[in-house]
N, C-alpha and C positions, 0 to 999 in steps of 0.2 A: 883204530884208536886203541891205546893201551887199556887192558882190562883191569889194571890195578885201580882200586878205589881211591879217589882223591882224598887228600888229607883234610883235617877239620877246617882249615882256613878256606878251603875251596867250597865246602858245603854242598857237594854234589849229591850225596845220597845219605846224608845223616837223617836220623829221626829225632824226635824230641827227647828221647831218653838215651841217646848215645849207643854204645855197644859196637859190635862188629858190623861195619857198614854192609858187607856182603850178605850176611845172614838177615839183617834187617830189611834189605831190599826185597828179598824173597818173602819175608813175612808181610811186608807192605803189599806185595803183589797178591798174596793170599786174601787180603782184605778187599783189594780192588776187584778181584774176580767174583766176589759175592754179588757185586752190582750187576755184572753181565749174566751171572747165573739167574738172578732174579728176573732180568728182562727176558731171557730164554724161556723160563718157566711161564711167565705171564703170556707170552705169545702163543705157546702151545696149548695151555689149558683153555684159552678162549675158544680155539677150534674144537676142542674136546667137549666143551660145555655148550656149544652151539645148538645141538638138538634139544637140550634141556631148557635153554633160554627160549627156544621156539615154542615149547609146550607151555611154559609158564607166562612169559611176557607177550606171546603171540605177535611177534614182529612181522611186518610184511617182508617180502623178499628184498625190497629196497632198504628197509630199516636193518635187516640182518646184514646186508653188505656194509651199511654205515657203521654198525657195531663192530664189524670186522676191520674196517679201514680208517675210521675217524682218528684212531690213535696214531696211525702212520701219517695221516694228513697233517695233524697238528705238530707231531714231533719233527716231521720233515721241514715244516715251515719255520721252526724255532731252533733247529740244531746249530745253524751258523751263528745265530745271535747268542745262544747260550755258550757255545764254544768260545766266542769272543769275550763274553761276560766273565767266564772262568779265567781267561787270560788276565783280566783286569782285577777282579776281586779276590782271586785265588781259587784254584781248582779243587782243593780239598774242601774249602768252605762251600762252594757251589754243590759239590757232590753230596756232602752230608745234609745240606739244606734240602736238596731235591729228594734225597732218600726219605727224609721224614715226611715230606709232602706226598711222595709216592705211596708210602705206607698208609697214611690217612685216607687217601683217595681209594686205595684198595678196599678199605672197610666200606666206604660209601658205595662203591661198585657192587660189592657183595650183597648189599641190601637194597639195590635198585628195585623200584616198585613198578617200573614201566619201561618200555623200549626207549622212550624219549629221555628218561633219567639215565638209563644205561649209556646212551650215546653221549650225554653231557659229561658223565663221570669219566668215560673213556677219553673224551677230548681233554679234560683237565689232567688226566693221567699222562697224556701226551706232553703237556706242558712240563710236568715234573720229570717225565722220562727223558726229555731233551737235555736235562742237566747231567744224566748219568754216563752215557757211553762216551761222549767227547772228553769228559773229565778223566775217565779211567785210562783211555789211550794216551791222553796228554801227560798224565802222571807217569805212565810207563815209559814214555819217551824221555822224560826227565830223570827218572829214577835209574834207568839203565842206559848210561852213555856208551857202553861197549856194544858194538853192533851184534856180536854173536850172542851175548847175554840177552840183548833186546829181542833178537829173533826167537830165542827160546821163550822169553816172557810173552811175546805176542802170540806164539803158538799155544801157550798155556791159556792165555786170555781167550783165544778163539776156541780152544777145546772146551773151556768152561761154558762158553755160549752154547756150544753143541750139547754139553752135558745138561744144560738147562732144558733143552728140547727133549732129552731123555728122561730126566726126572719129572718134568711137567706132566706128560701123559700118564706115567705110571702112578705118581702120587695123585694127580687129578682124577684118574680113573678109579682109584681106590675110594677117594672122597665122594665121587659122584655115585658110586654104588651104595654108599652108606649115609650120605648127607645130601643137603640141597645144593644146587649149582653154585650158590654164592660162596660156598666153602673153598672153592678152588682159588679164589682171589685172596682169601685170608692166609694162605700159605706164604704170601709175601711178607707177613709181619715178623715171624722169627728171623728170617734172613735180614730184613731191614734192621731189626734190633741189634743183631750182632755187628752188622756193618757200621752202624752209627756209634755204638758204645765202644767198640774196639778201635774203629777208625779215628775217633777223636784223639786217642792217645798215640796210635801207631803211625798213621799216615803223615808224611811230611807235606808241608804246604809248598806250593810253587805258583808263580805267576810271572807275567811279563813285567820287568822292572820299569819299563817306560812305554806303557801301552797306548797312551793317548785317551781321549774321551770315548765313552760308549755312545755311538751315534744313533739316537732314537729314530730319526727318519729312515736310516738304513735298516733298522730292525723292522719297522713297519712295512717297508717296501719288500724286503725278503719274505716276510710271512704272507703278506697279501699276494705277492706274485706266485709263490709256490702253491699255496692252498687254492687260489683261484684257478690256476692252470690245471692242477690235478682234478679238481672238482669238475671242470669243464670236460676233461677227457673222460672221466667216469660217467657223467651224464650222457655224453655223446655216444659212448660205447654201449650204454644200457638202453637208451631211448631214441637214439638218432639225433641229428643236428637240428637244433631249434635256435631261434634268434637270441633267446636269453643265454643259451649255452655258448653261442658264438661271442656274445658281448662279454661274458665272464672270462672266457679263454683269452680274448683280446686284451682285457684289462690285466690279466695275469702276465701276459707277455710284455705289456707296456711297463708294468711295475718292475719286472725283472730287468728290462732294458734300463730303466731309470736307476735301479740298484747298481748295476754294473757301471754305468756312467758316473754315479756318485762315488763309488769305490775308487775309480781311477783318478778322481779329483781330490779326494781327502788325503791330508798328510798322514793320518792314522786311520786307515780304513777298517771297517768291520771285518772284511775279507780281502786279503791281498790278492788281486786278480792275477798278479804275476806268477802265482803258484802254477797256473794252468799253462805257462810257457814250458814247464818241465814235462817232457813227453811221457816219462815214467809215471808221474803223478796223474796226468790226464788219462793215460791208459788204464791205470788201476781204478780210478773213479768210474770210468765208463764200463769197465769189466764188471765191477760190483753192481752197478745199476742194472745192466742187462741180465746178469745172472739171477739176481733175486726176482726181477720181473718175470723171467721165463719159468722160475720154479714156483711162483706164488699160487698159480692156479691149482696145481696139484696139491701143494701144502695146505691151502685153505679148505679144500673140499675133501681131503683124504679122510678126516675123521667122520664126516657124514657118510662117505662110501663104506667105511669099515663098520659103522654102527647101523645105519639105516638101509644099506643095500645088502651087506653080508651078515647082518644080525649079530654082530659082536657086542659084548658088554663094553662099557667105558674102559674098564681095566684091561680087557683083552685088546681093545683098540690101541690103548697106550703101549702095551707090550709089543703089539704088531709094528709100531713105528720105531722101535728101538734100533733096528739095524742102521737107520740113517744117522742117528746120534752117535752110535758106537763107531761107525766108519768115519764120521767127522772128527771125533775126538782123537782117534789114532792118527788120521791124516794131518790134523792140526799140529800135533806134537812132533811129527816127522817132517813137516813142510819145509822148515828152514834148512835142515840137513839135505833134503832132496833137492831143493832149489839151488843150493851151493854146489852140489855134485853134478847137476845137469845144467839148467839155466832157468832164470826167472820166467822167461816167456814160455819155455817148455813146460814148467810146472803149472803155470796158470792156464795156458791153452790146453794142455793135456787134461787137467782137471775139468775144465769146462766142456771139452769134447766128450769126456766120459759121462758127465751129467746129461748132455744133450742126447747121446745115444741111449742112455737109460730111460729118459723121458719118451724117446721114440719107441721104446719097447712097450710102452703103455698103449700103443695103438692096437695091441692084441688083448687088451684087458676086457674081460667080460664080468657081468654081475656074479657069475658062478666060478670065476677063475680061482684056482688054488693059490695058497699063500706063497708058493714057490716063486711065481712070477713077481708078485708085488714085493716080497721080501728081498729078492735079488735086486730089483730096481732101486729100492730104498737104500740098500747097502752101497751100491755104486754111486748113487746121488750123494750120499753122505761123504764118501771118500773124495769124490771129485770136488764137491763144494768146500769141504774142509781144507783141502790142499790149496784151492784157488783163493779163497777168502783170506786165509792166513798169510799167504805170500803177498797178496795185494796190500794188506794192512801193513806189512813190514816195509813194502816199497813206499807207501805213503809216508810213513814216519821217517824213512831214511832220505826222502827226497827234499826235506825242508829243514831249515834251522830249528833247533829245539824250542826257541822262543815263539815259533809259529805253530807249535804242535797242537794247540787248542783249535786253531782255525782249520788245520789240515784234518784233524780227527773229525771235526764237525762236518767238513765236506764229505769225508768218507761215509759217515753215518747218514748224512742227508741222502747220498746216493742210494744207500741201502734202504732207507725208509721210503724214499720216493719210488724206488723200484718195487718195493712191496705194495705200496698203495696203487701204483699203476698196474701192477700184475693182477692184484685182486679185482681192480676195476675192469681191465681189458679182458684178461683170461676168464675172470669170473663171469663177465658178460657173455663170453662164448659158451661157457657151461650152461648158464641159466637160459640163454637164448635157445640152445638146442633142447634143453629140458622142457621149456614151455611149448614146444611144437608137437608134443606127443598126441596121437590120435586117441579119441575117447573110445574105450571098449564098449561094445554094444549093450552090455548089461548095466552100464554105469550111467546114471542121469547126467546130462550135460552140465547142470549146475554144480554137481559134486566134482566133476572133472575140472571145471573152472577153478574151484577152490584148490584142487590138488596141483594145478599148474603153478600156483604161487611159489611153492617151494617143496622140496622133498619131505620136509617135516610136516607140512600141511597135508601132503598126500598120505602120509602114515596116519595122521589123525582122521582124515576123511574116510580112509579105508576101514578104520575100526568102527565107524558109524554106519557102514553099509552091510547088507546081507553077505554071508560068507563068500558066495560065489562072486558077486560083484566086487567085494572088497579085495579079494585075492587077485582078480583080473586087473583092477585099477593099480594095485601095488606092484604087480609084475611089470606092467607097461611103464609105470613111473620109474622103477628101478632100472629097467633096461635103457630107458631114454636118458636118465641121469648118467649112467655109465657111458653111454654114447657121447654125451656132452663132455665128460671127463676125458675121453679119448681125444676129442677134438682139441680141448684145452691143452692136453699134454703134447699133442702134435705141434701146435703153435709154439708152445714153450720150448720144444726141442729145436725148432728152427731158430728161435731167438738165441738159445745157448750156443748153437754151432756158429752163428754169426758173431757172438761175443768172443768165442774162441779164436776166430780168424782176426778179429780186431785186436785182441790182446797180443797175438803173435806178431802183428805189425807194429803196434805202439810200444811194446815192451822190448823191442830189439836192443841188444847190448846192455840191458839193465842188469845190475848186480845188487845183491843184498848188501847193506852196510855202506853203500856209497852215498855219503851225506855231503851237504855243502860244507865249505870251509868253516862256516860258523860253528860246526860241530865241535871244533877243537876248543872252544871256550866252554869249560865244563860247569856252567851254573845251572845245573839241572833242577836242583831242589834247594829252596831257601828255608832253613829251619826256622821255626817260630822264634821271634825275638831277635833275629839277625837281619839286618838290612841287606838287600842284594847289592852286589858289587856294581861298579859303574860299567858302562859299555854294553849292557844287556841288549839282546835283540828280541823282537816279538816272538812269542812262544810258538810252538807248532813247527 
């Protein structure tokens, strides 16, 4: 498609204040990436703050896992619905409304007084967070009709997500060394303020001109189905199969089956199931889901390893995680160029293979390992993941008409969040299962050892209350066993990543960036405020 910006009558990339459309497109992108920067920060600072949460709120190991993954559960259950809602009410409107709610809930989370309150606020943050990511990708799809410009824009979008993972640990580590753990959530507020105040004036509005009604039964079925299924997997992985877990999982599957059947019958479905007949679209979705699933075990437990096993301060732990973010930023910016000069499936499969091999290297990780091993692993993980995620996001956006961009973005983000939730549940259960099996040192009372087996944070607290010899013995065996669990989790994650690489190689065969459906040629990407959309529009995404 021609890269020349459409004229005013077409309204493809204008902003409320006119001006050079090309420059204003990139200015709008700068505002959009603030939202993904915020999400990246929020995810990483939670892991960094986990040891401090454990000391203050005293969550059980189950509650700690819920604090970590309830956000992903809720956001995964609502992303499709929110992506579809943005197509109907306007993506800019939904993005800014969700941003305000996200900021308010960040304050409530910062001042949570109990584990139960923390879980509640994190769940509600998931509701607000479900409005952010699909809206940003959908707006990018509409603001950048030219495939090469869009590839660069998606690369910047992905790079800023990685930048959030870099900024989060460093800023969070600094705050945790000087203030209480709640301060790490308050860093959301200045980012939110800039996004909302500037975005109101600069971001163009876009929506599907003929979307049909927002089907509430479909909203309920998708949310119930995904949350029930993920909950059942989590509980089964952690505690084994029970009749109530089986019933919950079956209810989730039935709800998802009913959701799919309903979408196939509706004239204006919440999610057009025909998207999955596109092999590139399906391959990109599956690759994203399996990739984040395989990485989640290492990512979630890494901060605990750095702080409670290797005795780093929060700031040192944040700096230690920088190679992953730096590698991801660089790879994200170069991903489109690389995929066009090699192949899409080569870029995605190569990136995933690199991540899998890096995770496999963690099989040699010890509690006393030097940073050389871990830093190298993190750098390769960042490069491989940045390359793969950026290219799959571009494939997803290129595979559908722009009017369906909201739905496709939501599917992409659902795969990401669902993979994160399942990864924390499954691989987290592997780590905690190994950890709880450690033998009691002879000098440690069995009661104290039972407390220590609840979590590594509990082991640290218990050891401080024992005589020096017994405390050191307990802490040594707890740290060694936690590291062993981390090795097992990384090994399983490596197998998942290598399987994802093979699947991507098969499903992304002959896929090229910028190959969009014929509907691409109708350039109604952005409808400026006050202008009615032209006729003949298609569903967004």
